[in-house]
N, C-alpha and C positions, 0 to 999 in steps of 0.2 A: 416503567419499559425502557432500558436503556439503545438508545437505537445510531449510531453511525450511520454517516450519510456520506458517502460518496460523489463525485460531479466531475466533469468535465473532460471524459473516454471520446473518443470518434472518430475516425478514420483518416489518414495521412498517407504520402507518398512514404518511402523510404527517404531519409535524411533529415525527414520535419522533424516537428515538435508540438506535446500536448504537454498541457498541468491540470494533472490531479488533484483536486480537492476533497477534503475529509472532515466533515464537523460532527460535532454532536451540544444537543440540548442539556442532556446529564450529566455530561461527567465534563470535568475540567480537565485539558490536555498538557495542562502545565506541573499536574505534578503525576499523568498517567507517562509508560512507558506507550512507542506507537509502533509500528510496526506498517509496510506494507508491502503484500503478496501480490502473484499471480498465477493463475492455471490455465494452458492453454489445451483445447481436445488433444485427448489420448494421453493427456499430462498430467503429472503430481500436481499436487499444488508447492511452488516453491517460493522461499522469504525473498524477496527485492530487496527492501531499506529496512532500518530500524533509525528512529530518536529515540533517545530516553529521557528523559524526567529533566536531566541536565546539559539537554539537547547534544548528549552523543552520541555519534552516529556511526553506521556501518551498510555497507553494499554489496553486494552479488558482484563476484569478479567479474561476471560479462554484463554488469551497469556500467560499474566504477568510472568515473569523467565522463559520461551520458548523462547521467540523471544525479539530481539533487535533491535531497527531504530536507521539508525544513518545518517551522511551528511558530506560528504568530497565536500567541499567549491571550491577546486582546482579543481576537475575532476567535479565540478558540478552536482555531485551525490547524491541520496538519497537512503540509503539500506536496508531492512528487512531482516536481518537474522534469520529463522526458526529452531527450532532445537526441540529436542522430540516430533515431529512431528503425532500428532494422526490421524488417518481417518476421525473425523471429522472438521479439519484443510483441507480438499480437496474442492477445489473452486476454483474460478477464479481469482486473486488479482489483482487490480487498485491502481495503483497509483493515487494520485489530486495536484495540488496546487493555492496559490492563495486563500485563505480563504475567502466566500460569507458571510455577515449577512445575517440572515435570514428574511419573512419567503423565503421556499422555496417551487419552482415550483412542485418536485418531489420528492421518497426518492430512486433513480432508483442509479444507480453505473455510470452515467452519468454528462457532466457538466451542473452545477444549481443545482446540489442540494453537501449544502455544498463549493465545491469548482470551481474554472473557467474551470481549464482547465484538463480532466484527461488523462492519457495512456485507449492504446486499451487491457489490460489484461494477466495477464500471466496465464498460468494453474499450479495449482499444484494439482499432489493427491497423496493419500498414502493411502497404503493399508496394511491390518492387516498382 
């Protein structure tokens, strides 16, 4: 069974920083496209950032200039650095691996939505 394991969530005040990490014993992140998603209560699952197998990156507009995604192939880890955090960034953050072509069965933060494998999520809480 393929597992993605996220870590690094927590509670910070606005303006603070957190580093989220995602790793797997079963997947080779050097060849996988990876994504970071988040879901806040009452909101839909939304794509935050992606990093391709060639390390091309993408960010949603609301996090550009504040978040940075990177990949450490030697450690088989993908990291999402969260800086200048805002209360609106509060959510459960998920990493996902192995991009799937559409159409998709659903839009939840779960397998089958754009990526084949998903982690269990890590909570980020930003207080004002």
